[in-house]
N, C-alpha and C positions, 0 to 999 in steps of 0.2 A: 504494500500500500504506500502511495506517495505521501510523504510528510507534508502537512499543511501548517502555515504560519500566518499570523496577523500581518507582519511586515517582514520582507526580506531586504537586507541591506547588502549591496554589492560594494565592497571596499571597507577595509578595517583600519584605516588611518584614524587620526584623532576625531575627525568629523563623524565618520561612520560609527566609531566606538562610542562617542558621546550620544549620538542618536539612539543607538541600541540601549544604552543605560537609561536614557530619559524615557523611552518607551517601556522598558522593563519596570520602571518605577510607577508606571500607570497600568501595571498588570497585563501588558501585552506580550504575546509570544513572538519572539524575534529570531530570525535566521540571519547569520552573517556569513557571507562567502567572500574569500579573498585568496588570490593565487599564492601569497607568501605565507609560510608557516610561522614566521617570526616577524616582529616589528622591525623596522629599519633602525639600526643601532646608532646611527650618527646624528648629530644635531641638524635641525632644519629651521623651523620657526623658533624665534627667541623672545618674542614679546606677546604678552597678554594684557589687554586692558581690563578695567574693573568689571565691565559687563561680561566679558568672556569668562573670567574666574567665577563670577556669580552663576553663570550657566553650568560650569563644571561643578559648582557646589550643588546645584539642583540635580545634577547627574550622579551625585553621591560620592564625589571624590575630593571635595573641598578640603577636608581635614588632611587627607593623604598628601595633598599638594602643598599645603600651607608652609611647611618647614622648608621646602625646596624652592620657594619663590624668592627671588632676589629683588632688591630695590632698584629703581631706575631713577637715580636722583637728579639727572640733568642731561640735556643735549646741548652741545656747543657747536657753533659754526665758526670756522676760521677761514681767513683768506689765504692767498697763495704764499704770503710771507709768514703765516702762522699767527697773524694778529686776530684778536677776537672780533667777530662780527655780532654774534648773539650768544648769550648765555641763557638757556631756557630751562629753569629749574622745574623739577617735578616733586610733588609732595611724597614723602615716604610714610605718611600716615594713611589709615583707611579713609577712603572717599565715600561718596553718597551710596555706593553699591555694597558697602560693608567690607570692601577690599581696596587696596591701593589702586589708583587710576592707571598706573603703569607698573608692570611686573616683568622681571627677567625670569626665564625658565629654561630647562633642558628638556627638549621634546621627548626623548626616550623615557624620561621619568614620568611625563604625563601619560604616554601611551601605556607604560607598565601599570600605572594606577587604574586607568580605564579598563585594561584587560583583566587585571586582578579582580575587579569588581564584577565584570561581565562573566568570567569563568565560574564565579561562585554562585551564579543564579541558575536555577533550573528552567527559567523562562527564556534563556538565551542559548541558542544552539550555534556553535562555531564550526564552520566547514573551512578550515584553513589549509592552504595547499591545493585548493580547488578553484578552478577558473569558470566563471559563467560564460557559456558559449552561445546561448540563445535565450531570449525572453519573449514569450508569446502571451498575449492577454486576450481575454474575451469579456463578456459582460459580468461574469461572476468571479474571476480570479486571474492570477498571472502564473504562468508556468515557467520555471527557471530550469534550463538544462545546464548541467555542470560537468566538467571533466576534472578528475583528480587522480591520486595515486592508485585508487582501486577501480579506475575506469570511469564510465559515465553514470550519472544518476540524475534524478528529476525531483524537484520540489515544487510546491505551489504555495502561493501567498495571496492575501487580499490586495496587498500593495507592495511595490518594489521601489526602493530609493537607491539610485546610483551615487555613491560617494567615492568613486573610483578615479579621482584625480583629473589633471589637466588633459590627459589623453583618453578620457572616459569612453569606454566601449558602450556604456549605457546611453550616453548622449548620442552616439552614432545610431544606436537602435531606436532612439526617440525620433530621429530625423532632424535633430536640432543642429544649427550651424553656429559658429562663433562670430559675433560681431566685434570687430577690432576697433577699440576706442582711441588707440594711439600707437605709433610705431614701436616695435619691440626694441629693447636695449640689452646688450650683452655685458654682464659683469662677472668678474671672478669672485667667488665666495670661498674664503679660506678660514677654516676653524683650527685654532691652536689651543694647546693646554700648556700653560706656563710651568716651567720648572722652578723649584725653590731657588731663590737668589736672582730671579729674572729682574730686569729693570722695572722700576715703578712706571705704570702706564696710567693714562687718564681715567677719571671717574666717569661712568655713564657712557654716553655716545658722543662722538665727535664727527662732524661733517667737515672734511678738508676740501674746501671749495676752490681747488686749484685748477684753472682752465687747462693746464698741461696734462693733468691726470687726476680727476676727482677720486677721492678715497672716502670710505666710511669705516670708522672704528667702533666696535660695540663691546662693552664689558659684559660678558656672560656671567652665569652663576659660577661660584667657586673660582677656580683658576682658568676657566675657559674664556677665550677672547676670539673675536671674529673681525676680519678685515674684508671689506668689499671694495673691489677695484674696477673701475670702468674701463672697458676695452675701447681703444681708439682705432680709427681707420688704419689698416696695415697690420694690426695685431692678428696673430694666428690663433683662433680659439682652440685648435687641436693641441697646441703646445703651451698655451698661456698658463695652464694650471700645473705644469710640471714643477716638482719640488724646488729645483735649483732656481727657476724663474720666480716662483713665489717668494723664496727667501731673499732674492735680490730686490723685489718690490718692497718687502717689509723691512729692509735693512735700517731705515730711519728709526724703527721702533724696537725690533728684536733681532738678535743674531740667531743662526740655526741652532746653536747650543742652548738658547734660552727657553725653547719651547718645543713640544712635539707637534708636528703638523698632522692633525687628525684627519682632515679632509680638505681637498681643494678641487673645485669644479667650476666650470663656466656655466652660468645660468643665463637663460633668456628671460628677462623681465617682461611679461606680457600684460597687456591691458585689454581684456576681452570679456564679453558677456554672451552666454548662449541665448539664442533667439527664442528658445522654448524650454521651459523647466518642467513641464508636465504634459503627458499624453495619456489621458485616461487614468489607469491605475499605476503608471510608471512615472517617477519623478527623478530629478537630479539635484544635488546639493554640493556645497563646497566648491573646490576647484573645477569640478565637472560643470558647474553652472557659471562660474565667474573666476577671473584671474586678475590679480592686481600687483603692481610693482610694490616693493617692500618699504617705500619711503615713509609710510605712516604706521607700519607695523600692524596692518589690518587684514592681512591675508587669512590667517587662521581665525582671527576674531570674526570675520565675516562668515566663515564656514560654520562656526559655532552658533552664530545667530540663525543661520539656516536650520540647524538641528533643533534649536529651541522653538522656532516658529512652526516647523513641521510636526514636532513630536505631539504637541497637544491637539493639533488639528486632526492628525491621523487617529489619535486615540478617541477623539470626539466622534469622528465618522464611524469608527469601529464600534463605539458604544451606542450609536444611534442618536446621539445628542445633536449632531449636525448632519446635513446632507453633504455629499461628496463635492458639491460646488464650493465649499469653503476652501478646498485645496487650491482653487484658482487664485485665492488671495495670497498664497505663498509667493508667487512671482510678482503679483501686482503690488504687494507691500515691500518686498525686499529688492526687487530689481532697481527701482529708483534710488533706494537707500545705498546699495553697493555701488551703483554708478556714480553717486556723489563722492563716495570715498575713493574710487578709482580716479575720478577727475582731480580730487584734491591731492592724491598721491602723485599724479602726473605733474600737477602744478608745482609741488615742492620738489619733485624730481628734476624738473626743468631748471629750477633755481640751482640745485646742487650740480647738475650735469653741464652747466654752461662752459663751453670750451673756446669761445671767442674772447680774446683778452679785453677788448674795449667794452663789450657787453658785460663781461665779468666785473670790470671796475664800476660800471653803472649799477650792477646788481649789488655790489658790496656797499655802495653809498646808500642804496635803497634799504638794505637790511639794517644798516646802522640807524637810519632815520625812522624806519617803520618796522620794528621787530615783530609787531603784532600781525604782520602780513602772513606769517607762517602758521598762525593758530587756526586749525580747521574748525568748521562749524559742524556740530552733530546734527544730522538731518532727522526729520520725522519719518515715520513709516509712510510709504506711498499709499495713497487713497485716504489719508486722514489729514491732509495738509491744508492748503490755503482756504479751501471751501468750508472748513470746519470753524464754527464760532468759538469752539473750545481750544484755546491756544496750547493746551497741554495734551490733548488727544493725540496719540501716536508718538509721544515722546517717552523716553525711558524713565520709569519710576525709580526712586531711590529704594534702598533696602534698610530701613531703620531698625534699631534694636528696640524690642518691645519691653514692657514693664518687667517681665520675668527674665530679661537679659538675653533672650533668644533673638537671633536675626529673623526678620520677617519670613523669608523663604523656608527656613528650617521649621517654622511654626505651621506654615500653610501648605507646603508642598506644591505640586504642579496643578494648581487650581486657580480659578478666578478668586480675587480677594476684594472684599468691600471693607474699606477703612472709613470709619465715620466718627464724628463727634458724639459725645454721650446724648442719648435720648432720640436721635434721629431715626434709627432703624424701626422704632415702634410707630412711626408716622407714615410709613409707606403703605401702598395698596396690597391687597391680598394677591393680586396678579404678580406684583414684584416679588413677594415672598415665594410664590410658587416658582417663578423663574430662577430665583436663587437656589431653591431646592433642586430643580431640574439640572442646573449647572453645577451642583455640588460646590457652591461658592463658600469660601471661608469668610465669616462675618466677624469683624473685629471692631467693637465699639469702644470708644474711649482710649484707643491706642494711637500712638504716633500723632497726638494732637498738635505737637509743635510743627510737624511737617504740614498738616492740614492748615494750620494758621499761616505758614509761610507761603502757601499757594492761594490763600484766600478762599478756601473751600470748606464746606461742611462734610463732604464725603468724596471719595475717589474710588473708582473701580479699576483694578489692575488685572491684566490678562495673565495667563500662566507663563508667558514668555517675558514677563516683567514690563511690558509696555502698557501705558495708560489707555484704557478704553474711553474714559471720560471723567470729568469732575462735576460736582453738584454743589450748589449753594443752598439747596432746600430739599425737602422730601419730594416735592413735585419734580424737581430736576433729577433727583436720584431715580425716580420712577422712569423718567425719559431715558436716562443712560442705560438703565437695566434692560429696557426694551431692545437695545442694540446688541445685547449678548447674542451671538449667532446660533441660537437654538433652532433645531428643525421643528416643524409643526408637531405638536405633542411633546417634543423635547425629552422623552423618556429614554432610559437606558434599556437596550435590548436584553 
């Protein structure tokens, strides 16, 4: 008999593993298929923002990661002579999400934590070392054909999500194309581990804005350090990452005996978004759906937002709370969101990558005069923007500590949350109470009143992915916001 699952995830990188754990925490039965038996052991992504760590908290690995997260105290920009252009400090204290706004991390540690939690759950089935060779859907299910060490096998699932990276086979099966938003750029990425007694290196991140050869230096966790080096016309990408050449490039900072060269490779920094993220029961997420250059550190963060957005919507469809049409809001909400971040990353990348000397001098003067030009604006979710009279709808809600000392998400789990001032919940209609019951909403009255006061609201409804559905200044407005919770007719659980 073919095994059947609620959701099959193709790809077991950090996005796929996070989605699996988020779905498992909502009691969904999950299959994960990946051609590699083990996680990639070398560093890749190095930055997580506070929202991303909060999503990982919701996936059940926040405490496992906490000790391994490093501070990201500052980013400096220097000109070709090494003179300071901008010193951009970052807070090392927890921000509004309950975590620091900028965190350094070692990706293999993150993947190990996600996999440790997944393997402990009877609801998650791992088919590692197996490659999905075909995905066929009909009105009732999706059939996944896979090839592995024991030959061919078949699984079925209600839904499939491709989290299988930039060269996604699921994206190809969807018939989606990549829309290129900016020309690709090639950079060397070199990861090193400092030996004891190595020279003192800068704190945080430094952008060396030298038009002859732009460099980026990143302080990783522990003794790990990364340099990123822009390739110029005439550079041979097939030899640029050879150890002797890497050491010659890094001679101003470290000698070969100062550090172990753990990895060096030439990456193509892409700026692209898939034209289609869903076809019926099949979806894509993470790098399969969008790719961004690293200048804002938002590549993995964007993929984790995908997982958080999809997880509760898939669970609601499977429970019968929402119709499958809610899955169309995945791309509608997050495509403009990620496009904004890609555009911002390209804008900052263009500043860093300037290679014309005259334009570089003008850039340096501009940065000294207007350092705020580098600060990105956090966008709203698509579909909840300018037309909404509620300026906070579609923005990210904070995660306050409650009166018992718990962080909000630890108290409520992956649910809609109604935060209100004392006495307000008793004034709503019976219809509103019924919708809260159908949505399994967490009702918190008299909690986080300082936050409510700061936004001038009597109540706020927060979605399971931590974005604000709407705010209310009265019981009548709370009734109105509650009616926008995306429940199917009847709204019950199957």
